[in-house]
C-alpha positions in Angstrom: 92.8 97.0 82.6 90.1 98.5 84.7 91.3 101.1 87.2 89.9 99.2 90.1 92.0 96.2 89.1 95.1 98.4 89.5 93.8 99.4 92.9 93.3 95.8 93.8 96.8 94.9 92.8 98.2 97.9 94.7 96.5 97.0 98.0 97.4 93.3 97.6 101.1 94.2 97.3 100.7 96.8 100.1 99.6 94.1 102.6 101.3 91.1 101.0 104.8 92.7 101.5 104.2 93.1 105.2 104.7 90.0 107.3 102.7 91.4 110.1 99.6 91.0 107.8 100.5 88.1 105.5 102.8 85.1 105.8 104.0 82.8 103.0 101.6 84.1 100.3 98.5 83.6 102.5 95.3 85.7 102.4 93.4 86.8 99.3 91.8 89.9 97.8 89.0 90.6 95.3 87.1 93.3 93.4 83.6 93.0 91.9 81.4 95.0 89.7 77.8 94.2 88.7 78.6 91.1 86.6 82.1 89.9 87.5 84.4 89.2 90.5 88.1 89.2 90.1 90.0 87.3 92.9 93.5 86.2 93.6 94.2 82.7 92.2 95.0 79.9 94.7 98.7 79.6 95.5 99.5 83.1 94.1 101.4 85.5 96.4 99.8 88.9 97.3 103.2 90.5 97.5 103.9 90.1 93.8 100.4 89.8 92.4 99.7 90.9 88.8 96.6 90.9 86.6 97.7 87.5 85.4 97.4 86.2 89.0 93.7 87.0 89.2 90.8 84.8 88.2 87.6 86.4 86.8 84.3 84.7 87.5 80.7 85.3 86.6 78.8 86.5 89.7 75.5 85.2 88.3 76.9 81.7 87.9 78.4 81.8 91.4 75.0 82.3 92.9 74.3 78.6 92.3 76.5 77.9 95.3 73.9 79.4 97.6 71.0 77.4 96.3 72.8 74.2 95.3 72.1 70.9 97.0 75.2 69.0 97.8 76.3 65.7 99.4 76.5 65.3 103.2 79.8 63.6 102.8 82.5 66.3 103.1 84.9 65.1 100.4 82.2 64.5 97.9 80.5 67.8 98.8 83.7 69.9 98.4 84.3 68.3 95.0 80.8 69.2 93.9 81.2 72.8 95.1 84.6 73.1 93.3 83.0 71.9 90.1 80.2 74.5 90.3 82.8 77.2 91.1 84.9 76.3 88.1 81.9 76.6 85.8 81.8 80.3 86.8 85.3 81.0 85.5 85.2 83.3 82.6 88.6 82.5 81.1 89.3 78.8 81.8 92.2 78.8 79.4 94.3 80.8 81.9 94.4 77.5 84.0 94.2 79.5 87.2 92.2 78.2 90.1 90.2 80.7 92.1 90.6 81.0 95.8 88.5 78.6 97.8 87.1 81.6 99.6 85.7 83.1 96.4 82.1 82.4 97.5 82.8 84.3 100.8 84.0 87.3 98.8 81.0 87.2 96.6 78.3 87.3 99.3 79.8 90.4 101.1 78.3 93.4 99.2 81.2 95.7 98.9 83.4 96.2 95.8 86.7 95.4 97.5 87.4 92.6 100.0 90.8 92.1 101.6 91.2 88.9 103.7 94.4 88.7 105.7 95.9 86.8 108.6 97.4 89.6 110.7 99.6 88.5 113.6 98.0 90.8 116.2 94.5 90.0 115.1 95.1 86.3 115.2 96.6 86.7 118.7 93.1 87.5 119.9 91.3 85.2 117.5 93.3 82.2 118.6 92.7 82.8 122.3 90.1 81.3 124.6 88.5 84.7 125.1 88.3 85.7 121.4 84.6 86.3 121.3 84.3 88.4 124.4 87.4 90.4 123.6 86.2 91.2 120.1 82.9 92.3 121.5 84.7 94.4 124.2 87.0 96.1 121.7 84.7 96.5 118.6 81.2 96.1 119.8 78.4 94.7 117.6 79.4 96.7 114.5 81.8 93.8 113.6 80.8 90.2 112.8 82.5 87.5 114.8 82.2 83.9 113.5 83.3 81.0 115.7 85.6 78.5 114.1 84.1 76.3 111.4 85.8 74.1 108.8 86.8 76.1 105.8 85.1 75.5 102.4 81.3 75.1 101.8 80.3 74.8 105.5 82.1 78.1 106.3 80.5 79.8 103.3 77.0 78.7 104.4 77.6 79.7 108.0 78.9 83.1 107.0 76.1 83.6 104.6 73.5 83.0 107.3 75.4 85.3 109.7 75.5 88.1 107.1 71.8 87.8 106.4 71.1 88.3 110.1 73.5 91.2 110.3 71.8 92.9 107.4 68.4 92.5 109.0 69.7 94.2 112.1 71.9 97.0 110.6 70.5 97.3 107.0 74.0 96.9 105.5 76.8 94.3 105.4 79.5 94.2 108.0 82.7 96.0 107.0 84.7 93.8 109.4 84.4 90.1 109.9 86.6 88.1 112.3 86.9 84.4 111.8 88.1 82.5 114.9 91.4 80.8 114.5 91.6 82.1 111.0 91.8 85.8 110.2 89.9 88.8 109.1 87.8 90.0 106.2 87.5 93.7 105.6 85.2 95.0 102.9 84.5 98.5 101.5 83.9 100.3 98.2 87.3 101.8 98.1 90.8 100.6 98.9 91.5 103.8 100.9 88.6 102.9 103.2 89.9 99.4 103.7 93.3 100.7 104.7 91.6 103.0 107.3 89.6 100.1 108.6 92.7 97.9 109.0 94.6 100.7 110.6 91.9 101.2 113.1 91.7 97.5 113.9 95.4 97.3 114.6 95.4 100.5 116.8 92.5 99.2 118.8 94.1 95.8 119.5 97.4 97.5 120.4 95.5 99.4 123.1 94.5 96.0 124.5 97.8 94.1 123.8 101.2 95.5 124.1 102.9 94.5 120.8 106.2 92.8 121.1 108.5 95.8 121.3 111.8 94.2 120.4 113.0 90.8 119.3 116.7 90.3 119.9 118.6 88.0 117.6 120.5 85.3 119.5 123.9 83.9 118.4 124.4 80.9 116.1 125.8 78.0 118.2 128.9 76.5 116.5 127.6 73.0 117.5 125.1 73.5 114.7 127.9 73.0 112.2 127.7 69.3 113.1 124.0 69.1 113.8 122.5 70.8 110.7 124.1 68.4 108.1 123.0 65.5 110.3 119.4 66.7 110.5 119.4 67.6 106.8 120.1 64.1 105.7 117.8 62.5 108.2 114.8 64.7 107.4 115.0 65.0 103.7 113.4 62.9 101.0 115.4 61.0 98.4 117.1 64.2 97.3 118.5 66.2 100.3 116.7 69.5 100.9 117.5 72.7 102.7 117.3 73.7 106.4 116.6 77.2 107.5 116.8 78.3 111.1 116.0 81.2 113.4 117.0 82.0 117.0 115.8 85.0 118.9 114.6 86.1 122.3 110.9 85.3 121.5 111.7 81.8 120.4 113.8 81.3 123.5 110.6 81.8 125.7 109.2 78.6 124.4 112.0 76.1 124.2 113.0 76.2 127.9 111.1 73.0 128.8 108.3 70.7 127.7 105.6 72.9 129.4 106.6 76.0 127.4 107.0 74.0 124.2 103.4 72.7 124.6 102.2 76.2 123.9 103.7 76.0 120.4 103.2 72.2 119.8 99.7 72.1 118.3 98.2 74.0 115.3 96.2 77.2 115.7 95.4 78.1 112.1 95.0 76.4 108.7 98.2 78.0 107.4 100.3 76.4 110.0 99.0 72.9 108.9 99.6 73.7 105.3 103.2 74.8 105.6 104.5 73.2 108.8 102.4 70.0 109.2 100.5 69.2 112.4 103.2 68.2 114.9 106.7 69.5 115.7 109.7 67.8 117.3 111.3 69.3 120.4 114.8 68.4 121.6 115.4 69.5 125.2 118.8 67.8 125.8 121.2 70.2 124.0 124.3 70.6 126.0 126.4 68.8 123.4 126.2 67.7 119.8 126.2 64.1 121.0 123.2 64.6 123.3 121.3 66.4 120.5 122.0 63.6 118.1 121.2 60.9 120.7 117.9 62.6 121.6 117.0 63.0 117.9 117.8 59.4 117.1 115.6 58.2 120.0 112.7 60.6 119.3 112.4 60.4 115.5 111.2 56.8 115.2 108.6 57.4 117.9 107.5 60.6 116.2 107.1 58.9 112.8 105.3 56.0 114.4 102.8 58.2 116.2 102.1 60.8 113.5 103.0 59.0 110.3 105.4 61.6 108.9 108.8 63.1 109.5 108.8 66.6 111.2 109.2 69.7 109.0 109.9 71.8 112.1 112.4 71.0 114.9 112.9 73.1 118.0 116.2 72.6 119.9 116.7 74.2 123.3 119.2 77.0 123.3 119.6 76.6 119.5 116.4 77.9 117.9 113.7 76.7 115.4 114.7 74.7 112.3 112.6 74.1 109.2 113.3 71.5 106.5 111.9 71.5 103.0 112.8 70.5 99.5 114.0 73.9 98.6 115.2 77.2 100.2 112.0 79.1 99.4 109.7 76.5 101.0 111.9 76.1 104.1 111.9 79.9 104.5 108.1 80.0 104.2 107.7 77.2 106.7 109.9 79.2 109.1 108.0 82.4 108.5 104.7 80.7 109.3 106.1 78.9 112.4 107.7 82.1 113.8 104.4 83.9 113.2 102.6 81.0 115.1 105.0 81.6 118.0 104.0 85.3 118.1 100.3 84.4 117.9 100.7 82.0 120.7 102.5 84.6 122.8 99.6 87.1 122.2 96.9 84.5 122.8 98.5 83.5 126.1 98.0 87.1 127.2 94.3 86.9 126.3 93.1 84.2 128.6 95.1 81.3 127.1 95.7 79.6 123.7 92.8 77.9 121.9 94.2 75.1 119.7 92.3 73.5 116.8 90.7 70.2 117.7 92.1 67.0 116.3 89.0 66.8 114.0 89.5 70.3 112.7 93.2 69.6 112.1 92.4 66.4 110.3 89.9 68.1 108.0 92.4 70.7 106.9 95.3 68.3 106.6 93.3 66.0 104.3 91.4 68.7 102.4 92.1 68.6 98.7 92.1 72.4 98.4 94.9 72.9 100.9 96.9 70.1 99.3 96.6 72.0 96.0 97.7 75.2 97.7 100.8 73.4 99.2 101.7 72.3 95.7 101.2 75.6 93.9 102.8 77.7 96.5 106.1 75.9 96.1 108.1 77.3 93.2 109.0 74.4 91.1 112.5 73.9 89.8 113.9 72.0 86.8 113.8 68.2 87.2 117.5 67.4 87.5 119.8 65.6 89.9 121.4 68.9 90.9 118.0 70.4 91.9 118.4 72.4 95.2 121.9 71.0 95.9 124.2 73.4 97.8 127.5 74.6 96.2 130.3 76.9 97.1 132.3 78.6 94.3 135.4 80.4 95.4 136.5 83.2 93.2 132.9 83.2 92.1 132.3 86.9 91.6 134.0 87.3 88.1 135.5 85.4 85.2 135.1 81.6 85.1 133.8 81.7 88.7 130.9 84.0 87.9 130.0 81.9 84.8 130.0 78.7 87.0 127.8 80.4 89.5 125.3 81.5 86.9 125.1 78.1 85.3 124.7 76.3 88.6 122.0 78.7 89.7 120.2 78.3 86.5 120.1 74.5 87.2 118.2 75.4 90.4 121.1 74.9 92.8 121.8 77.0 95.9 125.1 78.8 95.3 127.5 80.6 97.7 129.7 83.1 95.9 132.9 83.3 97.9 135.2 86.1 96.8 137.2 89.1 98.1 135.4 91.4 95.7 132.3 92.3 97.7 130.8 94.9 95.3 131.0 92.6 92.3 129.8 89.6 94.3 126.7 91.4 95.6 125.9 92.7 92.2 125.9 89.1 90.9 123.6 88.0 93.8 121.2 90.8 92.9 121.2 89.8 89.2 120.6 86.1 90.1 117.8 86.8 92.6 116.0 89.4 90.6 113.5 86.8 89.5 111.4 84.6 91.7 112.9 81.2 92.2 113.0 78.4 94.8 116.8 78.4 95.1 119.0 81.0 96.7 122.4 82.7 96.0 124.4 84.5 98.6 127.7 86.3 98.8 130.3 85.7 101.5 133.5 87.7 101.5 136.3 85.2 101.6 140.1 85.2 101.5 141.0 81.6 100.5 144.6 82.1 101.6 143.3 82.5 105.2 142.2 79.2 106.8 140.0 81.0 109.3 138.2 82.8 106.5 137.6 79.5 104.6 136.4 77.8 107.8 133.9 80.6 108.4 132.8 80.3 104.7 131.8 76.7 105.2 130.2 77.4 108.5 128.2 80.3 107.0 127.1 78.0 104.2 125.8 75.4 106.7 124.1 78.1 108.6 122.3 79.4 105.5 121.4 76.0 103.9 122.0 73.2 106.3 124.8 71.4 104.5 127.1 71.3 101.5 127.2 69.1 98.4 129.8 70.6 96.1 132.9 72.7 96.9 134.4 74.3 93.8 137.9 75.6 94.5 138.2 78.1 91.7 139.9 81.2 93.3 143.3 81.8 91.9 145.8 84.5 91.0 148.6 84.5 88.3 151.8 86.4 88.7 154.1 85.8 85.7 157.8 86.4 85.8 161.2 84.8 85.5 163.4 83.7 88.3 165.2 87.0 88.1 161.9 89.0 88.3 160.0 86.9 90.9 160.4 88.0 94.5 159.7 85.7 97.4 156.7 87.7 98.6 154.9 87.3 95.2 155.9 83.6 95.0 154.4 83.0 98.5 151.2 84.9 97.7 150.7 82.7 94.6 151.3 79.6 96.6 149.0 80.7 99.4 146.1 81.4 97.1 146.5 78.7 94.4 147.8 75.8 96.6 147.0 76.4 100.2 143.6 77.8 99.4 142.6 74.5 97.8 143.8 72.6 100.8 141.7 74.8 103.1 138.6 74.3 100.9 139.0 70.6 100.9 139.7 70.4 104.6 136.6 72.3 105.8 134.2 71.2 103.1 135.0 67.5 103.7 134.1 67.8 107.4 130.5 68.6 106.5 130.4 66.1 103.7 131.6 63.3 106.0 128.7 64.0 108.4 126.2 63.8 105.6 127.7 60.5 104.4 127.6 59.0 107.9 123.9 59.5 107.9 123.3 58.5 104.3 126.2 56.1 103.3 125.1 56.0 99.6 125.3 59.8 99.2 128.0 61.4 97.0 129.6 64.8 97.4 132.1 66.6 95.3 135.2 68.7 95.7 136.4 70.1 92.4 139.4 72.2 91.8 139.5 74.5 88.8 143.1 73.9 87.9 144.8 74.8 84.6 146.6 73.4 81.7 149.6 74.8 83.5 149.1 72.1 86.1 149.7 69.5 83.4 152.7 71.1 81.6 155.4 73.5 82.7 154.9 77.2 81.9 157.8 79.4 80.8 158.3 82.3 83.2 155.2 81.3 85.0 156.6 78.8 87.5 154.9 80.3 90.6 151.5 79.6 89.1 152.4 76.3 87.3 154.1 74.9 90.5 151.0 75.6 92.6 148.8 74.0 90.0 151.0 70.9 89.6 150.9 70.6 93.4 147.1 71.0 93.3 146.8 67.8 91.2 148.9 66.0 93.7 146.5 67.2 96.4 143.5 66.1 94.2 144.9 62.5 93.9 145.8 62.3 97.6 142.4 63.8 98.8 140.6 61.4 96.5 142.3 58.4 98.1 141.5 59.6 101.6 137.9 60.7 101.0 136.7 57.9 98.8 135.4 55.8 101.7 133.0 58.8 102.5 131.9 58.9 98.9 133.5 62.3 98.4 134.8 62.5 94.9 137.7 64.8 94.4 138.7 65.9 90.8 140.5 68.7 89.0 139.5 70.4 85.8 142.4 71.8 83.8 141.0 74.4 81.4 143.0 76.0 78.6 143.3 79.8 78.3 140.0 81.7 78.9 140.9 84.8 76.8 137.6 86.7 77.4 138.0 86.7 81.2 139.7 89.5 83.2 142.7 87.2 84.0 143.8 87.6 80.3 141.9 90.6 79.0 142.1 93.1 81.8 143.6 96.2 80.2 145.8 97.1 83.2 146.8 93.7 84.8 145.7 91.0 82.4 148.0 88.3 81.2 148.1 89.7 77.6 149.5 92.9 79.1 151.9 91.1 81.5 153.2 88.8 78.8 153.7 91.7 76.5 155.7 93.7 79.1 157.8 90.7 80.2 158.6 89.7 76.6 157.3 86.2 77.1 156.1 86.2 73.4 159.3 86.9 71.3 158.7 89.7 68.8 155.2 90.6 69.9 154.6 94.3 69.5 151.0 94.5 70.8 148.3 92.6 72.6 146.7 91.2 69.4 149.9 89.5 68.5 150.3 88.0 72.0 146.7 86.7 71.7 147.3 85.2 68.3 150.5 83.5 69.5 148.5 81.6 72.1 145.5 80.8 69.9 147.8 79.3 67.3 149.1 76.8 69.9 145.6 75.3 70.3 144.6 72.6 67.7 141.0 73.9 67.9 142.3 77.5 67.2 140.4 79.2 70.0 140.5 79.7 73.7 138.6 77.8 76.3 135.0 78.9 77.0 132.8 78.7 80.0 130.5 76.1 78.3 133.5 73.8 77.8 134.4 73.9 81.5 130.7 73.5 82.6 130.4 70.3 80.5 133.4 68.9 82.3 132.2 70.0 85.7 128.6 68.6 85.3 130.1 65.3 84.0 132.3 65.0 87.1 129.4 65.8 89.5 126.9 63.4 87.7 129.2 60.4 87.5 129.8 58.2 90.5 132.9 56.2 89.6 135.8 58.5 88.8 137.8 60.3 91.4 141.4 61.7 91.6 141.3 62.8 88.0 142.8 65.8 86.3 140.5 66.4 83.3 142.0 68.5 80.5 139.7 71.0 78.7 142.3 72.5 76.4 141.1 72.1 72.8 143.8 69.5 72.3 146.6 71.7 73.4 147.4 69.2 76.2 147.0 65.5 75.3 147.4 63.0 78.0 149.5 59.9 77.2 
């Protein structure tokens, strides 16, 4: 790898990881020598750019774009230009598409070009006084280009402006400002580019007072009812994810229609790509009923006027909400829209906001290049029915629970790990999210024996994702002992966790699931209890655990009858013994140790003899494994007919008659 490519990657990550410069993977960077230009591929993110994310093109072949004769019809012309650009790619087998702004990077005669969309800079560039302010702040040493449609027309305009600049100054501009778009900075070293950008920002800060502090505003509990409702109304065939933000800056713009107008029309191409061209505002927000009524009234009119459902909803006193197919896309949409709010705020301080015209908006919205960028920038997940669904797994930090979490996450589901073990839970989250993906895993510390804790768990899940599709009540404890050995406190603890905890999970999860079903009556949700073979057959000197599990099956059957009209399936899975997990194998408190100490296995002298005693009771001669449970779990979720069942996964140890 050339040293300059390393420098290019370093500066790309430097700016790409800072949301004040780049939002949602926007912007692009390049390096060129005498023969070749390396540029970021379309749809790649600057923040995690690697050499593989660059496209190398022949500079000589790119020159045809300057002299070529192309159609006057925009769509035909852009296709012709794209074809000529693709002919310049040196390694077509990489199947990477060069940035549409490659030709702009090529004509600026510096080795490194860094094109960004900094919030402060766009605050001026999206204002009515952009040209005069740029001249006042930077003089004629910079090049200001009034807004023009991106693509070939922008390239030809910039080319002619640079030629005039060269004639006047005998060199290319180091700084180019594009109205309603962003900035290009070029230099022969990345250190010089950093100095130039630092100077730009400091100069603008002297004109504009940066937003000093944005205060986070509270989550309104009414949203527990509103978000599942919106999620079902605004998703496609498969429900997506809603992300929301609420802070003091957003609050400036949702007070009334007049303030909302300032954030109601696009200012930049990125806003159109990620958030569409119009946004829904709900002003009546004093109650959940008023929000729902207002939404039900406005949505058909919105779709009729604009031809699509909104991706962004602003609710007075509640915040800004973004809906997308997956968590990553919803988060990007929210990032871009919040940045748009900041830009609007700054622009309003610079003589007023300059929106894009309807014609400019239409060009970007229909432009093939931006539609490609929309597609590539979304991290694709596996094509399966569980894709991007939302699940809670209690007791999800270790044992069976952790295995369930990992499997669901690998199927591109959003997973909430609910557990008392915060350290282990957070470690699991870090492991799952170490690689880029479109789904999300989070940890929420939860005590399933406490109804308030479980209610907060469900509310936090709705706050993070917008709804809930699968509740897996897995948390449990086992305290073995005879009638003589068992004290009332231990018995109550076992009942609180293993029996009451399941009730709390079903109670609060079903509230959300019912709302979703009211909006979409054909939509199924699932409540699944990880029970035990001890819930199907009594367990000697283990009555506290077995009794709670027997009761759990009674709850499953009863919940199933009650919730079937809302298409909420309720089932139990009854695994055999999971010998590899901490429940059995923990050297201090595992069941092998407990059973050895209590003499539950007559004649057993060590842990190995206890284990063999239990394995010999299984016709398949082994303990239950995670994959056995997951096959049962995925079956229960995928099917749409069975509910109220207790499904044994015991290797034949328990056979139902």
